[in-house]
N, C-alpha and C positions, 0 to 999 in steps of 0.2 A: 504494500500500500504506500502511496506517496501523498504527502501533505505539504509540499514545499512551496507551491505557487498556485495562484488562481488559474483555472483552466476550464474548458468545457467538460463537465463531469458526465458520467455514464447516463444520467437521466436527462441530459440535454440542458441542464441548468448550470450557471456558473458555480464553480466549486468554492467552498468556504476558504477563506484565507486563514492559515494557522498562525499561532504566535508561540513564543518560547521556542524558536526554531521550528520544529515540526511536532512538538510535544503536546501543545494545546490545540485542539482541532478547530477552534474558533479564534477570531481576531482579537487584538488588544482592545479595539474600540467596543467590541461586544463582550469583553470580559472585565475590563478595568474602568470603563465609564469616565474617562477624563474629559469633561466638558460636554457630555451628551449622553443619551440613552442608547447610542449605537443603533442596532437594527431591532431592538426589542420592542414589543407592542403588547398592549392589553388585549386579552381574549374576552374576559367577562368580569365585570364589576371591579376593574382595575385601571387606574390612571397613572401613567409613568412619567417621571421627570428626573432630571439630573440633580443630585444633592451635592452641594459644595460645602456642607457643614458636617457631614458624617462620612467617614471613609475608613476602610480597614487598612488598605495600603494606598500610598500616594494621596491625592487630594479629594477625589469625588467618589460617589457611589450611585447606584440606581435606586430610586425611591418609588415604591409601588403603593398607592393609596387606594383602599377599598371604598367604594361608594356607599354600600350598605353593609349591614352585618351578614355574616355567613361565610362565604368562600370567595376568594379572588384568584384569578388565573391570568398569567401572562407568559409570553413565549418569545423566542428568537424568531424574527420574521423571515420571509422568503428572500429578502434582499441580502441576507447574510450569506446566501449560497447553500449548497448541499454538502453534507459530510459523507464522503464515501466510506462504506463499512464492508466488512466481510460477514456473511451470514454465519451465525453460530458464535461469533466472537462477542466478548463482553466489553462494555465501555462504562467508565465511571464519570458521573456528572456530579459536580460539587461546587459549592460557593460558600463564602462567609456571609452570614445574614444577621441582621439585628432587628429583633421584634420588640414591641413594647413589653414592659415588665408586668406581664399577665400570663396566666396559665391557660391551657386548653387549645393551643395552636399547634398545627402540624404543617409540614411542608413535604410535598411529593414531587419528585422529578419524573419526567416521562420523555421518551423519544418517539417521533413519528417516522415509521419506516416504509420504504418503497422497494419493489423489486428493481433490478437494473433496467428493466423495460418501462418503469414508471407506474406500475400498478400499486395502489395503496394497500398496505398491509395492516394499518392501524397503529394505535398508540401502545407502547410497552412501558410499564411503570416500574420504578423501584419501590420498595416498601416505604410507607409514610414514616417520617421522622418527627418526633415531638420537638417543639422549639422550647428553648430555655425561657423560664420566666424571670430571668435575672435582668433583662434589658441590655445585656452585653452582646458583643459579637460572638457568634458561634459558627463552627464549620458544620455544614450539612451536606452529606453526599449519599449517593446510592449507585449500585452497580446494575446495569441494564444489559440483558443479552439480546442481541439482534436476532430476529427470526431467521431460520435456516435459509430462506430464499431472499433475504434482504440484500440490496445492493447499495442503498444510501439512506440517510436520514435527511429530512427537509423540514424547514419551519420548526426546528428543534434546537435546544431542549425546551420543555415547557415546565413551568413551576405552578403548583397549585397549593395555596395556603388556605387552611380551614380554621374556623373558630375566630375569625376577625370581627372587630367591631366597626361600625360605620365611621368613616373618616380616619381609620387607623392606617399607619404607614409601616411598611417593611422595607428596610434597606438591604441591598445585596451588592457584593463586591467580589472581585477576583474569581470569576466563574471559570471552571475547568471542565472541558469535555475531552476525555482522554482514553486511550486504550487502558483497560484495567490491568495494572501491573503493580509491582512493589513500590515504585516511585514514579513521579511525573517525568523526571530526567534521570537517565542511567548512563554513566560514563566511566572515565578513568583518568589517571595520569600516567604517562609513559616514562621511558628511560631518560628522556631529555626534555628540557624546558622550552620546547619549540615545536614547530610544525612537524618536524621529522619524528619527534617523540609521539605526537598525536597520531601520525600516519601509521607508525609501527604498531601502536597499541590498538588502533582501529582495525588494522589488518588481522591482528592476532586474536582479539576478543570482542571486536565491534559487531554491529554498528554502535558507535559512541555518540551520545548527545551532549556530553559535557567534557570539558578539559580544564584542568587547574594549572594556572601559571603563577610564577612567583617573581616578585621584585623585592630582593632583600633590603633595598633602601627605598628610594623615591620612585614614584610612577614616572613614566615618560611624559614629556610635555604635551604630546598629542597621541590620540588613538591610532592614527595612520602610522604604519611602520612598527607598531607594538607587536608583541608576540600574539596577542589576541587577533590582530588584524590579518594574520597569516592563516588563521584557521578557517574552515568552511563557514560560510555565512550563517548556516542553520545551527551551528554548535554553540551552546551556551558556554561562555567563558567565565570561569571563576578567577578573579585576580586578587592575589594577596600582596599587600605592600606594608612596609614598616616605618617609613619616614612620614611624619605628619605634615600636612599642609602643602609641601612642595609639589607643584604641578597637578594637584588633585583637581582643582577647579577647571583648569584648561583641558586636562585629559577627559574628565567626565563630560564637559561641554562639547567635546569633539566626537563622542561616540555616535555612530550613525543611527538614525531613527530606525527602530525595529530590531536592532542587533541586541540579542539577549546577553546582558553582562551582570554578574553578581560581584560586588566589591567587598573585600574583606580587609579590614584594618587589623594587622598583627594577629595572624592565626596562632593558635595554641599559646595564648598569652600566659597561661598558668605555669609555663616552664621558664618564665623570664622575670626580671625585676623591673619595677616602674616607679618613677617619682615625678609627680605632676601636680601643680596647683597646691603644693603643701601636703599632698597625700602620697602614700606609698602602697605597693602591692596591688591587690585587686581594685580598691577604690581609685587609685591613680590610673590604672588601665581603663576603668569604666569612664572616668572623666576624659581621658584621651579619645576613647572610642566615640563618646558623645560629640566631641568637637568635630571629628571626622565625618560622622553621620550627618551632622548639620551641614557641613561643607559639601558633601556628596549630593545631598538632597537639594540644597540650594542651587548647585550647579546643574543638576539634572532637571530641575523644575518638576513637572508631573509626568515625566517620561515613563511609561509603564514598563519599558524593557530594561530599566536600570533599577537594581535593588541592592540593599545593604544587608550583609550577613555578619553574624558573629560566629567564629569557627573555633570551638574548644578542643583541647586535647584530653580525651577521657581518661588517660592514664593518671591524671592528677585528681581524679574524683573518687578516691577510695578512702572513706573515713577511717581514722585510727591507724594509718600507715605513714611511711615516710614520703608518700606521694599523694598527699591529700590537700594540696593547696587550693584546689577548686571545689572541694567537697562542701564547703559552707555556702556555695553559690556566689561568693564574693566577686568573681570575675564576670558575672552575667550582667550585661547592661540591661536596663529596663526596656520594656517592649516598645515604647514610643520612639526608640532610636534604632530598632532592629526590625527588618522585614522577615527574616528567617533565622532560626538557630541551627547551626550545623555542628557536626562533631567529626574529629579524626579518631577513628577507633580501630584498634588492632587486636587480634587474638594470636599471640605468638605460638601457642600450642592449642589449636582449636580442638574442641571435643566432638564437633559435629552437631552440637545443640545450638539453639538460636541465641541471639544477642542477650536476651533477658535471662537465659538459663545456663549459658556456658560457664562451666565451673571456675575457670581461671579469670574470666574478665567480666562476669555479670555485675559485680559490685560497681565497677567504674561506669558501665553503661547505664545501669539503673539509677545511680546517683546523678549522673549528668542529665538523664531524661527527666528526673524529677525537677531539677533546676530549670531546664528549658521549658518543660510543659507548664510550669507555674506562670510563664509569660504569655501563654496562649497564642502562639504564632506557629507557622509551619516549621517542621523539623526536617533534617536530612543528614546524610553521612557524606562528607566531602572527601574523606580518605578512609579506605576500608581494606584491610589485608588479613589473610589467614595463613598461619604456619609460616611466618616470615623469618624463621630461625635458620634457614639454610638447609643443612643436611638433616637436622634432627629437631623437629620434624620438617620435612621438605614441603614446599608449596604444593607438590604433586601428591601429597598424602591423601589417603581416602577421605580423611575428615575434612579436607578443603571443599570437595564437592558436596559432602553431606552438610557442612556448615552453611554453605551458600544456599542450598535448598531450604534448610531450616529457617534461615534469615529471610528468604524470599516470602515464605508463608507468614512469618511474623510481621514483616513490614507491610505486606498486603492488607493485614488486619488493622492498619493505622493505629499504632500504639497510643493509648489514652485518647483515641478519637480525633487525633490531629493528622492533617495530610502530610505525607512524606514527599517532599519536593525532589529530593536528590539521593542517589546512591552511586558512589563512584569508587572503583577499585584502584588501589595503588599498585599499578603494574610496572614496577621499577626494579631493575636488577640491583640497584645500589643497596636495597634492603632485602633482596632475594624473596620478594613476595610473589613473583609471577609463576603461576601454574602454566604448564606448556603442553600443547598437543603432543602426545606420544610419551610424556613424562611418566615415570613409574611411581607408584602403582596405577594411578588413574588420573593423571593430568588431563588426558583426553576428555574424561567425564567432566572435569571442572570447566574446561573450555566450553563444552557442550551445554553445561548447566548455565553458565553465565550468558551465553548467546541466547538461550531459550528464554531467559528472564528478560533480556533486552527486547526481544521480538514478540513476546507474548501478546496475543490479541492485536497484532498488527503494529506493535510499538517499534521504536528504533528507527523510524524513517528519518533520513537526513539527505 
């Protein structure tokens, strides 16, 4: 399946324009709502408008107001184009929504499917989800299976809210329509910090939708000519840098419209010392991070393709040990400065169990997850490696494939109900993490396992 550019789709309608490279099957204007409602329209008892006073990410959100009590319904209109699907595959529809502080409301996602020849197959709905009565933003998603004969979805997705009062508003932001997988974006980092490293890793374990690049000091003055600019246009680039302020505004301001970029100030800060504004340790890092977040966001404006991430090193999240500097959550910036919380997580001697139950590393994962989830933002794994000890155990050990499979199931379940935005393998010889096709005893199985995770339900297009 390909989702990289508008085209005439199999039903004769224009194809939907994807965002986040090819990961989100609908456009930024229909998912992020900066300055308008995109192609969304009311279906029944619902009036839509752009809200500049409530947003989950960036500046705006979609506001749906019910005319009378009961049920309101709205959907993505035909102008958005059709989403090509494969019959029998599953797709996840999700968004952040904010309902009034009242109980009794539900939200149901649905997709309207057609055969490749244009015959209507009807609406297929995910289970209804109860909305929180807290009045806060919450993530609401559902998995929808396309009928066996489906060729595309059109005029979709559709949202149905029940239990509303007359004049009541529901805000919606960051809509995702994606192949049902463990993460929205699945990628890696390769042997070198450049296009050649990406190409080698993509060839070995791709198709990759992300690549992580590093600037140990300052960012370049401009995006053009940077490591990111050499990667395929659809690949989401994670950029880690360590020098505050220098070139940040000019670099961010020069990122091309639509190019997905995630900026990380000082990844794995728990391993380092900080002194800033009279503070030390975690509070100093948090203060530094806040200045960089403000600078990035001010330079990007409301560009939906540019986001800010905090990237923790989970090794420092084990209470009561000599590596517990992050265990108190003191390095976690508050949510108003962070769009997503990422982690670099390794299992040097993987047991084959999942992230939350692996005997050697579950404490660091679970402690970090508790810190991140308290902020109620998307999560992800920016670096992930199993059996990185070289010969004992080797990355080609049987527990690598078993661990990847277990983590795939775990992440697909969306730990603590939060969306997993990213999962990226550290495919780098420098720390001997790379499982290889033909490697004994079952490196071939690990390669196959990772590729199947990337391409599940038509994912991995780039």
